[in-house]
C-alpha positions as CSV (number, residue, x, y, z in Angstrom):
1,M,-27.2,-31.4,-49.7
2,A,-23.7,-32.9,-49.0
3,V,-20.7,-31.2,-48.6
4,Y,-17.3,-33.5,-49.9
5,P,-14.9,-34.0,-48.1
6,D,-16.8,-33.1,-45.4
7,D,-19.4,-35.3,-45.5
8,A,-17.9,-38.4,-47.2
9,D,-15.0,-39.4,-48.4
10,S,-16.7,-42.3,-51.2
11,A,-19.5,-41.2,-54.2
12,S,-22.0,-43.7,-53.0
13,E,-21.7,-41.8,-49.7
14,M,-21.9,-38.4,-50.4
15,L,-25.2,-39.9,-52.3
16,S,-26.4,-41.0,-49.5
17,R,-25.5,-38.4,-47.2
18,A,-27.2,-35.4,-49.8
19,D,-30.2,-38.0,-50.2
20,A,-30.6,-37.9,-46.3
21,A,-30.4,-34.3,-46.7
22,L,-32.5,-34.3,-49.2
23,Y,-35.2,-36.2,-47.3
24,R,-34.8,-33.8,-44.1
25,A,-35.3,-30.5,-46.5
26,K,-39.1,-32.7,-47.7
27,G,-39.6,-33.3,-44.2
28,E,-39.6,-29.3,-43.3
29,G,-41.8,-28.0,-47.1
30,R,-41.7,-26.6,-50.0
31,D,-38.6,-24.5,-51.6
32,R,-36.5,-25.8,-48.5
33,V,-32.6,-26.9,-48.5
34,C,-30.6,-28.8,-45.8
35,F,-27.3,-29.4,-45.3
36,F,-26.3,-33.1,-44.5
37,E,-25.8,-32.9,-40.2
38,E,-25.2,-36.9,-38.9
39,R,-28.5,-36.6,-36.8
40,F,-30.3,-37.0,-40.2
41,N,-28.5,-40.2,-40.0
42,R,-29.3,-41.7,-36.8
43,E,-33.3,-40.3,-37.3
44,I,-33.5,-42.0,-40.7
45,E,-32.1,-45.6,-38.1
46,R,-34.4,-45.0,-35.3
47,R,-37.7,-44.5,-38.1
48,V,-35.9,-47.7,-39.6
49,V,-36.1,-50.1,-36.3
50,L,-39.6,-48.1,-35.6
51,E,-40.6,-49.4,-38.5
52,Q,-39.2,-53.0,-38.6
53,G,-40.5,-53.9,-34.7
54,L,-44.0,-52.6,-35.5
55,R,-44.2,-55.2,-38.8
56,Q,-42.7,-58.0,-36.8
57,A,-45.3,-57.4,-33.8
58,R,-47.8,-56.9,-36.5
59,Q,-46.7,-60.4,-38.6
60,R,-46.9,-62.4,-34.2
61,G,-50.2,-60.9,-33.5
62,E,-48.9,-58.3,-31.1
63,L,-51.0,-55.1,-32.3
64,H,-54.9,-54.8,-32.2
65,V,-56.5,-52.3,-33.1
66,L,-59.1,-50.1,-31.2
67,Y,-61.5,-48.0,-32.3
68,Q,-62.8,-44.3,-30.0
69,P,-66.2,-42.8,-31.4
70,K,-66.2,-39.8,-32.0
71,I,-69.7,-38.5,-31.0
72,D,-71.3,-34.8,-32.5
73,S,-72.4,-34.0,-28.6
74,R,-75.6,-31.8,-31.1
75,N,-77.5,-34.7,-31.6
76,G,-75.6,-37.8,-30.0
77,R,-74.6,-39.5,-33.3
78,W,-71.3,-41.0,-33.9
79,V,-69.6,-39.4,-36.6
80,S,-65.8,-41.0,-36.8
81,A,-63.6,-43.2,-35.1
82,E,-60.2,-42.5,-34.0
83,A,-58.1,-45.5,-34.3
C-alpha cells in the first residue's frame, strides 16, 4: 500500500510505490500487506544494478560456471551437482 500524500505527489509515483510495496508483500509470502517504505526502492535499485552487472559480465565472457559434484557417501555415486 502507498498512502497519499505521505508517499507520493503524483498518480504515477503513487502507482510505482504501491507496486514496490506489492512486490515486497509477495516476497514475504501469501496473504500479506506491506505499506511502502523508501528502503523498498533502494532494494529494487540495488537488484537492478546487480542484474545489469551480471548481464554485462556474461556478455563480456567474464562469468564461468563451475560444478561441484554431490556424492552419495553410502555408495560413492554422483547424485547431483551444485553450480
